[in-house]
C-alpha positions in Angstrom: 0.4 0.2 0.2 1.6 3.9 -0.8 -0.2 6.7 0.9 0.9 10.2 0.3 -0.5 13.5 1.0 0.5 16.9 -0.8 0.5 20.4 0.1 -2.2 22.5 -1.8 -1.0 25.7 -3.4 -0.8 28.9 -1.0 -3.5 30.2 -3.1 -6.0 27.0 -2.0 -4.6 27.0 1.5 -7.4 28.8 2.8 -9.7 26.0 1.6 -7.7 23.0 1.0 -6.3 20.9 3.7 -4.4 18.5 1.3 -4.9 16.8 -1.4 -4.1 12.4 -0.7 -4.1 9.3 -2.8 -3.7 5.5 -1.6 -2.8 2.9 -3.6 -2.4 -1.0 -3.7 -2.7 -4.0 -5.9 -3.2 -7.6 -4.6 -4.4 -10.2 -6.7 -7.4 -11.1 -4.2 -9.9 -9.1 -2.4 -8.9 -8.7 1.6 -11.4 -9.4 4.3 -10.6 -6.6 6.6 -12.0 -3.0 7.1 -10.1 -0.2 7.7 -11.4 2.1 10.7 -11.3 5.8 9.9 -11.9 8.3 12.7 -13.9 11.4 12.4 -11.8 14.4 11.5 -14.4 17.5 10.8 -13.1 17.5 7.2 -15.5 17.0 3.8 -13.7 15.1 0.9 -14.0 14.7 -2.5 -12.8 11.1 -3.3 -11.9 10.1 -7.1 -12.1 6.2 -7.2 -9.9 4.8 -10.5 -9.7 1.6 -8.7 -12.4 -1.2 -7.9 -15.5 0.0 -6.0 -15.4 -0.2 -2.3 -17.8 0.1 0.6 -17.8 2.9 3.1 -19.9 1.5 6.5 -20.9 3.7 9.3 -20.1 1.9 12.4 -23.0 2.7 14.7 -25.8 1.9 12.2 -24.5 -0.3 10.1 -25.3 1.0 6.7 -23.0 0.8 3.9 -22.4 2.7 0.7 -20.9 1.8 -2.5 -18.1 4.2 -3.6 -17.6 3.2 -7.2 -16.2 6.3 -9.4 -16.8 9.6 -7.1 -18.2 10.6 -4.2 -18.1 14.0 -1.5 -17.9 12.8 1.7 -19.3 14.9 5.1 -17.6 15.5 7.5 -18.0 12.9 10.4 -19.2 12.9 13.9 -18.6 9.2 14.3 -15.8 6.4 13.0 -16.6 4.6 9.8 -15.1 1.4 8.3 -14.1 1.9 4.6 -13.4 -1.8 3.0 -10.1 -2.9 1.0 -10.7 -4.1 -2.5 -8.6 -5.5 -4.6 -7.1 -2.5 -6.6 -7.6 0.5 -4.5 -6.3 4.2 -6.3 -8.0 6.9 -5.0 -6.8 10.1 -5.1 -8.8 12.9 -2.5 -8.9 16.6 -1.9 -9.6 17.0 2.0 -11.2 20.4 2.4 -10.7 22.6 5.5 -13.4 23.0 7.4 -16.3 25.3 5.4 -13.9 24.9 2.8 -16.0 22.8 0.2 -18.8 24.8 1.1 -17.7 27.9 0.5 -17.1 26.1 -3.8 -20.4 24.4 -3.2 -23.0 26.5 -1.7 -24.3 23.3 0.4 -24.7 24.5 4.2 -22.4 22.4 6.5 -25.1 20.4 8.2 -26.6 19.1 5.1 -23.3 17.4 4.5 -22.6 16.3 8.5 -22.4 12.3 8.1 -23.5 12.1 4.7 -21.5 10.4 1.5 -23.2 12.5 -1.6 -23.1 10.8 -5.0 -22.5 13.1 -7.7 -24.1 11.7 -11.0 -25.0 13.7 -14.1 -22.6 16.5 -14.2 -24.4 18.1 -11.0 -28.1 18.1 -12.4 -29.1 15.3 -10.2 -27.4 14.9 -6.6 -28.9 11.9 -4.5 -27.5 11.6 -0.8 -27.3 8.5 1.5 -27.2 9.4 4.7 -25.4 7.5 6.7 -27.4 5.7 9.4 -30.7 6.1 7.1 -31.6 4.1 4.0 -32.7 5.6 0.7 -35.4 4.7 -1.4 -35.5 3.8 -4.9 -31.9 2.6 -6.6 -30.0 3.9 -4.0 -26.1 2.7 -3.1 -27.2 2.2 0.7 -27.6 -1.6 1.7 
């Protein structure tokens, strides 16, 4: 596994905490789940590898991260499945950083994973701990 963090330019440092990437490649799916502790940050995650699940530890609900997602600030820990071929790139925004760009109030992002489909024309949300109706990525 290779994890790297990169600092933003000075012009973006008021909005962005860092950029990060992770890559690992195995010939089999790993059975482990990584625990991710809440850090109060919102992240835009781009997935260039195998789909993986994010699971809320409190409710047990799962959200599939296949291409990209906005992961809102969390107030509780989550787990992430480890796919056989992970290649992620993410932007970790400072508090209110992403909200300044996309104009979604911070409380609406809290403990949510937002899947941005059809070029921002249709946004569906998967609230951690709640089940969405009709074709949701939640299980």
